[in-house]
C-alpha positions as CSV (number, residue, x, y, z in Angstrom):
1,M,0.0,0.0,0.0
2,S,1.5,3.3,-1.0
3,E,1.1,6.6,0.8
4,K,1.3,9.9,-1.0
5,V,3.8,12.4,0.4
6,G,3.7,15.8,-1.3
7,V,6.7,18.1,-1.4
8,A,5.5,21.4,-2.8
9,G,7.5,23.0,-5.5
10,T,10.3,20.4,-5.6
11,V,9.6,16.7,-5.6
12,D,6.5,14.6,-5.3
13,F,7.1,11.1,-3.9
14,E,5.1,8.3,-2.3
15,R,5.9,5.9,0.5
16,L,5.8,2.2,-0.6
17,S,6.9,0.7,2.7
18,E,8.6,1.7,6.0
19,Y,11.9,2.6,4.3
20,R,11.1,2.6,0.6
21,Y,9.9,5.6,-1.4
22,R,9.0,6.1,-5.1
23,I,9.2,9.2,-7.3
24,P,6.7,8.4,-10.1
25,R,7.8,9.0,-13.7
26,Q,7.1,12.6,-14.6
27,G,8.4,15.2,-17.0
28,K,11.3,13.9,-19.0
29,M,11.8,10.9,-16.7
30,R,11.9,7.5,-18.6
31,A,11.5,5.5,-15.5
32,D,10.4,5.7,-11.9
33,A,12.9,6.5,-9.2
34,V,13.1,4.7,-5.9
35,F,15.0,5.8,-2.7
36,Y,15.5,4.3,0.8
37,A,15.2,6.5,3.8
38,S,14.1,6.8,7.5
39,E,12.3,9.8,8.9
40,R,15.6,11.3,10.0
41,I,17.2,10.8,6.6
42,L,14.1,12.5,5.1
43,E,14.8,15.5,7.3
44,D,18.4,15.6,5.9
45,L,17.0,15.5,2.4
46,A,14.6,18.4,3.2
47,A,17.5,20.4,4.7
48,E,19.3,20.3,1.3
49,D,16.0,21.2,-0.5
50,Y,15.8,17.8,-2.0
51,A,18.7,18.6,-4.3
52,S,19.9,14.9,-4.4
53,L,16.4,13.6,-5.2
54,R,16.2,16.0,-8.1
55,Q,19.5,14.6,-9.3
56,L,18.0,11.1,-9.1
57,M,15.1,12.3,-11.2
58,G,17.7,13.6,-13.7
59,V,19.3,10.1,-13.8
60,A,16.0,8.6,-14.8
61,T,15.9,10.8,-17.9
62,L,18.9,9.1,-19.5
63,P,18.4,6.8,-22.5
64,G,18.1,3.1,-21.9
65,V,17.6,3.4,-18.2
66,V,16.2,0.2,-16.6
67,E,13.5,0.9,-14.0
68,P,13.9,2.1,-11.4
69,A,16.7,4.6,-10.9
70,L,17.8,4.2,-7.3
71,S,19.5,5.8,-4.4
72,M,20.7,4.2,-1.1
73,P,20.0,5.6,2.4
74,D,23.4,7.4,2.5
75,I,22.2,9.6,-0.3
76,H,23.5,13.2,-0.6
77,W,24.2,15.6,-3.5
78,G,27.0,14.7,-5.9
79,Y,28.3,15.4,-9.4
80,G,25.6,14.4,-11.9
81,F,24.4,11.4,-10.0
82,P,23.7,11.7,-6.3
83,I,26.1,10.0,-4.0
84,G,24.4,6.7,-3.2
85,G,23.0,6.5,-6.7
86,V,22.5,3.3,-8.6
87,A,21.3,3.0,-12.2
88,A,21.3,0.2,-14.8
89,F,21.3,0.8,-18.5
90,D,20.5,-1.7,-21.3
91,P,23.0,-1.4,-24.1
92,K,20.5,-3.1,-26.5
93,E,18.0,-0.3,-25.8
94,G,20.4,2.5,-26.5
95,G,21.6,2.5,-22.9
96,V,24.4,4.9,-22.0
97,V,27.4,5.2,-19.8
98,S,27.9,8.4,-17.8
99,P,31.2,9.3,-16.0
100,G,29.1,11.3,-13.5
101,G,27.4,8.0,-12.6
102,V,30.8,6.5,-11.6
103,G,32.4,9.6,-10.1
104,F,35.8,11.3,-10.2
105,D,37.4,8.9,-7.8
106,I,36.9,5.8,-9.9
107,N,36.8,2.7,-7.7
108,C,37.0,4.6,-4.5
109,G,36.5,1.7,-2.2
110,V,37.3,-0.1,1.1
111,R,39.4,-3.1,2.1
112,L,38.9,-4.8,5.5
113,L,41.9,-6.7,7.0
114,V,41.3,-9.0,10.0
115,S,43.7,-10.3,12.6
116,E,43.9,-12.5,15.7
117,I,45.3,-9.5,17.7
118,T,43.0,-8.6,20.6
119,R,41.9,-5.2,21.6
120,E,43.9,-5.5,24.9
121,E,47.1,-6.3,22.9
122,L,46.5,-3.3,20.6
123,E,46.1,-0.9,23.5
124,E,49.6,-1.8,24.8
125,R,51.3,-0.6,21.5
126,K,48.6,1.7,20.2
127,A,50.7,5.0,20.1
128,R,53.7,3.3,18.4
129,L,51.4,1.6,15.9
130,A,49.7,4.9,15.1
131,D,53.1,6.5,14.4
132,E,54.3,3.6,12.3
133,L,51.1,3.6,10.1
134,F,51.3,7.4,9.6
135,R,55.0,7.0,8.4
136,S,54.2,4.0,6.3
137,V,51.2,5.2,4.4
138,P,51.5,8.8,2.9
139,S,48.3,10.8,3.1
140,G,47.2,14.3,2.0
141,V,46.6,16.2,-1.2
142,G,48.9,15.1,-4.0
143,R,51.2,13.1,-1.7
144,G,53.2,10.4,-3.4
145,R,55.6,7.6,-2.2
146,K,59.4,7.9,-2.3
147,D,60.1,4.3,-1.5
148,F,58.1,2.7,-4.4
149,R,58.6,3.7,-8.0
150,I,57.0,2.2,-11.1
151,G,58.0,2.8,-14.7
152,R,55.5,3.6,-17.5
153,P,55.6,0.1,-19.1
154,D,55.0,-1.5,-15.7
155,L,52.2,0.9,-14.9
156,E,50.5,0.0,-18.2
157,R,50.6,-3.7,-17.2
158,L,49.3,-2.9,-13.7
159,L,46.3,-1.1,-15.3
160,V,45.4,-4.3,-17.0
161,E,46.4,-6.8,-14.3
162,G,45.5,-4.9,-11.1
163,P,46.9,-6.1,-7.8
164,S,48.0,-9.5,-9.1
165,W,50.9,-7.6,-10.7
166,L,52.0,-6.5,-7.2
167,V,51.4,-9.9,-5.6
168,E,53.7,-11.5,-8.2
169,R,56.4,-9.1,-7.0
170,G,56.0,-9.8,-3.3
171,Y,53.6,-7.1,-2.3
172,G,51.0,-9.4,-0.7
173,E,50.0,-13.0,-0.8
174,P,48.1,-14.9,-3.6
175,E,45.2,-15.5,-1.2
176,D,44.7,-11.7,-1.0
177,L,43.2,-11.8,-4.5
178,E,40.5,-14.2,-3.5
179,G,39.0,-11.6,-1.2
180,I,38.8,-8.7,-3.7
181,E,35.7,-7.9,-5.8
182,S,36.3,-9.4,-9.3
183,R,39.7,-10.6,-7.9
184,G,40.9,-7.0,-8.4
185,R,40.7,-7.1,-12.2
186,L,38.0,-5.6,-14.3
187,A,38.0,-7.0,-17.8
188,G,38.4,-4.8,-20.8
189,A,40.9,-2.3,-19.3
190,D,42.6,-0.3,-22.0
191,P,45.8,1.6,-21.1
192,D,45.7,3.4,-24.4
193,A,42.4,5.0,-23.5
194,V,44.0,6.7,-20.5
195,S,45.5,10.1,-21.2
196,E,49.1,11.1,-20.7
197,R,48.0,13.6,-18.0
198,A,46.3,10.8,-16.1
199,Y,49.5,8.7,-16.2
200,Q,51.5,11.7,-14.9
201,R,49.1,12.3,-12.0
202,G,48.7,8.7,-10.9
203,R,52.2,7.3,-11.3
204,P,53.7,8.7,-8.1
205,Q,50.6,8.1,-6.0
206,L,50.3,4.3,-6.0
207,G,50.2,3.2,-2.4
208,T,48.9,6.4,-0.9
209,L,45.6,7.4,0.8
210,G,44.9,10.7,-0.7
211,S,42.8,13.4,1.0
212,G,39.2,14.2,2.0
213,N,37.3,11.3,3.5
214,H,40.0,8.7,2.8
215,F,41.4,7.0,5.8
216,L,43.1,4.0,7.4
217,E,41.5,2.9,10.6
218,V,42.6,0.3,13.2
219,Q,39.4,-0.9,14.8
220,Y,38.0,-3.8,16.9
221,V,34.9,-5.9,16.6
222,D,32.5,-4.4,19.1
223,E,29.3,-6.3,18.4
224,I,28.1,-9.3,16.4
225,Y,24.5,-9.3,15.0
226,D,24.6,-12.5,12.8
227,E,26.6,-15.4,14.2
228,E,26.5,-17.5,11.0
229,A,27.7,-14.7,8.7
230,A,30.3,-13.6,11.3
231,R,31.7,-17.1,11.4
232,A,31.9,-17.3,7.6
233,Y,33.7,-14.0,7.6
234,G,36.0,-14.9,10.5
235,L,34.8,-12.2,12.8
236,H,34.5,-12.4,16.6
237,P,34.2,-9.9,19.5
238,G,37.4,-8.0,20.5
239,Q,39.2,-8.8,17.3
240,V,41.4,-6.1,15.8
241,T,40.7,-5.1,12.2
242,V,42.0,-2.5,9.7
243,L,39.7,-0.7,7.3
244,I,41.4,1.0,4.3
245,H,39.5,3.6,2.3
246,S,41.1,5.0,-0.8
247,G,40.7,5.0,-4.6
248,S,42.4,5.7,-7.9
249,R,43.9,9.0,-6.8
250,G,44.8,11.5,-9.6
251,L,44.7,8.9,-12.3
252,G,41.0,8.2,-11.9
253,H,40.2,11.9,-11.4
254,Q,41.8,12.7,-14.7
255,V,40.1,9.9,-16.5
256,C,36.7,11.2,-15.4
257,T,37.6,14.8,-16.3
258,D,38.8,13.8,-19.7
259,Y,35.7,11.8,-20.6
260,V,33.1,14.3,-19.2
261,E,34.6,16.9,-21.6
262,R,34.5,14.4,-24.5
263,F,31.0,13.2,-23.8
264,L,29.6,16.7,-23.6
265,Q,30.8,17.2,-27.1
266,V,29.4,13.9,-28.5
267,A,26.1,13.7,-26.7
268,P,24.2,15.8,-29.3
269,K,25.6,13.5,-32.1
270,Y,23.7,10.6,-30.5
271,G,20.6,12.6,-29.8
272,I,21.1,12.5,-26.0
273,E,19.3,15.4,-24.3
274,L,20.9,16.3,-21.0
275,V,18.8,17.9,-18.3
276,D,22.1,18.5,-16.5
277,R,25.5,18.9,-18.2
278,Q,26.9,16.8,-15.3
279,L,25.0,13.8,-16.7
280,A,27.2,13.9,-19.9
281,A,26.8,10.4,-21.5
282,A,27.4,8.3,-24.6
283,P,25.9,5.0,-25.7
284,V,27.6,2.0,-24.1
285,E,28.2,0.5,-27.5
286,S,29.6,3.7,-29.2
287,P,33.3,4.2,-29.8
288,E,33.3,6.9,-27.1
289,G,31.5,4.7,-24.6
290,R,33.8,1.8,-25.2
291,D,36.9,4.0,-24.8
292,Y,35.5,5.3,-21.4
293,L,34.8,1.8,-20.1
294,G,38.3,0.8,-21.1
295,A,39.8,3.8,-19.3
296,M,37.5,3.4,-16.3
297,S,38.4,-0.3,-15.9
298,A,42.1,0.6,-16.0
299,A,41.6,3.2,-13.3
300,A,39.6,0.7,-11.3
301,N,42.4,-1.8,-11.5
302,F,44.8,0.9,-10.4
303,A,42.6,1.6,-7.3
304,F,42.5,-2.1,-6.4
305,A,46.3,-2.2,-6.7
306,N,46.5,1.0,-4.6
307,R,44.7,-0.6,-1.7
308,Q,46.9,-3.7,-2.2
309,L,50.0,-1.7,-1.8
310,I,48.6,0.2,1.2
311,A,47.8,-3.2,2.8
312,H,51.4,-4.3,2.2
313,F,52.8,-1.3,4.0
314,T,50.2,-1.6,6.7
315,R,51.4,-5.1,7.4
316,E,55.0,-3.9,7.6
317,A,53.9,-1.2,10.1
318,F,52.2,-3.7,12.3
319,A,55.4,-5.8,12.3
320,R,57.6,-2.8,13.3
321,A,55.2,-2.0,16.1
322,G,55.7,-5.4,17.7
323,F,53.0,-7.5,15.9
324,G,55.3,-9.5,13.7
325,G,54.0,-13.0,12.9
326,R,50.4,-11.9,13.4
327,P,49.0,-12.0,9.9
328,L,46.4,-9.5,8.6
329,R,44.0,-11.4,6.3
330,V,41.9,-9.7,3.6
331,L,38.3,-10.2,4.5
332,Y,37.0,-8.3,1.5
333,D,37.8,-5.4,-0.8
334,L,35.0,-3.7,-2.7
335,A,34.4,-0.7,-4.9
336,H,32.1,2.2,-4.3
337,N,32.4,4.0,-7.7
338,N,32.2,1.7,-10.8
339,A,30.2,0.7,-13.8
340,K,29.9,-3.0,-14.5
341,L,28.1,-5.2,-17.0
342,E,26.0,-7.7,-15.0
343,E,23.1,-10.0,-15.4
344,H,19.9,-8.8,-13.7
345,G,16.3,-9.7,-14.5
346,G,17.3,-11.9,-17.3
347,R,19.3,-9.3,-19.3
348,R,22.8,-7.9,-19.4
349,V,22.9,-4.3,-18.2
350,L,25.6,-1.8,-17.3
351,V,25.1,-1.0,-13.6
352,H,26.5,2.3,-12.4
353,R,27.2,2.5,-8.7
354,K,28.2,6.0,-7.5
355,G,28.8,6.0,-3.8
356,A,27.1,2.6,-3.6
357,T,28.5,-0.8,-3.2
358,R,27.9,-4.2,-4.8
359,A,25.9,-6.5,-2.4
360,F,25.4,-9.8,-4.1
361,G,23.2,-12.3,-2.2
362,P,23.8,-15.9,-1.1
363,G,24.7,-18.5,-3.8
364,N,26.2,-16.0,-6.3
365,P,29.0,-17.7,-8.2
366,E,31.1,-14.5,-8.3
367,L,31.6,-14.7,-4.6
368,P,34.5,-16.5,-2.9
369,E,33.3,-20.0,-2.0
370,R,33.7,-19.4,1.7
371,Y,31.1,-16.6,1.5
372,R,28.5,-18.0,-0.9
373,R,26.3,-19.5,1.7
374,V,25.8,-16.2,3.6
375,G,26.2,-13.6,0.8
376,Q,28.9,-11.0,-0.1
377,P,30.5,-9.0,2.7
378,V,29.3,-5.4,2.5
379,L,31.6,-2.8,4.2
380,V,29.9,0.4,5.5
381,P,32.4,2.9,6.9
382,G,31.1,5.4,9.4
383,D,32.7,8.6,10.7
384,M,36.0,8.6,12.5
385,G,34.5,9.0,16.0
386,R,31.8,6.4,16.1
387,Y,31.6,3.0,14.2
388,S,31.6,1.2,10.9
389,F,29.7,-1.9,10.0
390,V,30.0,-5.2,8.1
391,L,26.8,-6.4,6.4
392,A,26.0,-9.2,4.1
393,G,24.3,-9.0,0.6
394,T,20.8,-10.4,0.4
395,E,18.2,-11.9,-2.0
396,G,16.4,-8.6,-1.5
397,S,19.3,-6.5,-2.9
398,M,19.4,-8.8,-5.9
399,R,15.7,-8.4,-6.4
400,E,15.3,-4.7,-5.8
401,T,18.6,-2.8,-6.2
402,F,20.5,-4.6,-8.9
403,G,22.6,-6.2,-6.2
404,S,23.5,-2.9,-4.5
405,S,23.6,-1.4,-1.0
406,A,24.8,1.6,1.0
407,H,28.5,2.5,1.0
408,G,28.9,4.6,4.1
409,A,27.5,7.1,6.5
410,G,27.0,9.8,3.9
411,R,27.8,13.5,4.4
412,K,25.1,15.9,5.7
413,M,27.4,18.9,6.1
414,S,29.7,20.5,3.5
415,R,33.4,20.6,4.2
416,R,33.3,24.4,4.5
417,R,30.4,24.2,7.0
418,A,32.2,21.5,9.0
419,K,35.4,23.6,9.3
420,K,33.2,26.5,10.5
421,A,31.5,24.3,13.1
422,A,34.8,23.0,14.3
423,R,36.2,26.5,14.9
424,G,37.5,26.8,18.5
425,R,37.6,23.0,19.1
426,N,40.6,20.7,19.1
427,L,39.0,17.6,17.6
428,I,42.2,15.5,17.8
429,R,42.3,16.1,21.5
430,E,38.6,15.3,21.8
431,M,39.2,12.0,20.0
432,E,42.1,11.1,22.2
433,R,39.9,11.5,25.2
434,M,37.6,9.0,23.6
435,G,40.6,6.6,23.3
436,I,41.0,7.2,19.6
437,L,44.4,8.3,18.3
438,V,44.4,10.5,15.2
439,R,47.3,11.1,12.8
440,A,46.8,13.5,9.9
441,P,48.8,16.0,7.9
442,G,47.0,18.9,9.6
443,R,44.0,19.9,11.6
444,A,42.0,21.2,8.6
445,T,41.4,17.7,7.2
446,V,40.3,16.5,10.6
447,D,37.9,19.4,11.0
448,E,36.3,18.7,7.6
449,E,35.8,15.1,8.6
450,M,34.3,15.7,12.1
451,S,31.6,13.2,13.1
452,E,28.9,15.8,13.0
453,A,29.5,16.2,9.3
454,Y,28.1,12.7,8.6
455,K,24.8,10.9,9.0
456,D,24.9,8.4,11.8
457,A,26.1,5.2,10.1
458,A,23.8,3.2,12.4
459,E,20.8,5.0,11.0
460,V,21.9,4.1,7.4
461,V,22.5,0.5,8.4
462,E,19.1,0.2,10.1
463,V,17.4,1.4,7.0
464,T,19.5,-1.0,4.8
465,D,18.8,-3.9,7.1
466,G,15.1,-3.0,7.6
467,A,14.5,-2.7,3.8
468,G,16.1,-6.1,3.3
469,I,18.9,-4.9,0.9
470,G,21.7,-5.7,3.4
471,K,21.9,-7.8,6.6
472,K,23.7,-6.5,9.7
473,V,26.6,-8.8,10.6
474,A,29.1,-6.8,12.9
475,R,30.0,-3.4,14.3
476,L,33.5,-2.1,14.4
477,R,34.8,0.7,16.7
478,P,37.9,2.8,15.8
479,R,41.0,3.0,18.0
480,I,43.5,4.6,15.5
481,V,42.6,6.9,12.6
482,V,45.1,8.0,9.9
483,K,43.4,10.7,7.8
484,G,44.1,11.7,4.2
């Protein structure tokens, strides 16, 4: 039973169930749009004058869109697509690919490492470990590594092979690859479709966090919600974990920039009417579309490799801090910003996930065998002061959201507003009083990433779980935060 909810002058939507809402097709929309929210998240949407919902309506105007266009409960305004946006396009029906539906940080994503180190053992060496991690993993705008260099021919191979190229050279273990979405290698990567400027920007940045909301957190398992899934994932209370959040750095940013400009020029040639220039698009099966997908896949493979190298140096930092011989195993590594050809509803479609994560349900053959019975691990980072979550993909996500789920807490405050709100406070000291050590290039980044700048991840997860598009498995609490 649907319930009409009118929003005068902006967006009309109706409530389909406790957490599911629909914006009926109107104007130039080619499909309905569906979004997931709680009452509190609806208040956040109202506070931004429903800008992200209007973006979702814009997504639904693109050619070949498969109903419905979607957004997850961590929705907020983004470039072209809203953050949290999911949309599938049918290439046989003139479906398009849009760089704005992937994002500038192609394959921004997260990797969760798990150990058998206990929280008590961590506390004994916490300060030393925090310093070792900050020295081992460069962070901040434009920062590169001085202890790892890669030549152009090798970089081209890495763009095709992803982290397997690094593992073959001793930067990780072969079993690491089993825990990476698509084993860390998107097919069809084309190094020749990547511009020279992208190569220049990305080459020195492999193995670095970057800036903004990127981070490396040492956490511990605080609570288990689903014993069966937790056992399959190897999680138990008090266990120390590491969550790495980074992407394709300058290489991916430049790929997006290059193809937005190119697609703006060619969209009229294909009769694509853009309600927003940020939705620049080209047909999936056009030369331009194929070039972008080749470059995007190359950038995605770079991002998987970036997190692989960060994990390698993280392991070395743990050893230097006194945890030698205590392995850090890859639980899972998944992308937040990608476009992938997948089978849904009996047809092959290109699924854009922009600030959303793949969440395949139980039995899917693409999952590692050890996870198939319970579904794909879904990693939902929160803000640096509270908690993150591990979920499992469900049959509901496969049925309703093209196998997709929420990717994080979702911002509700701009970086500028956050810095203003943090004026006069020492957030690093506040965090230390909470038992959380923060290491960052400067206070400005920490101020931008204050907890109050984000939705409560618990709220996002409750909506995800309640709507049946993800199942709560475990909660993680931070003890060390290295910020980009």
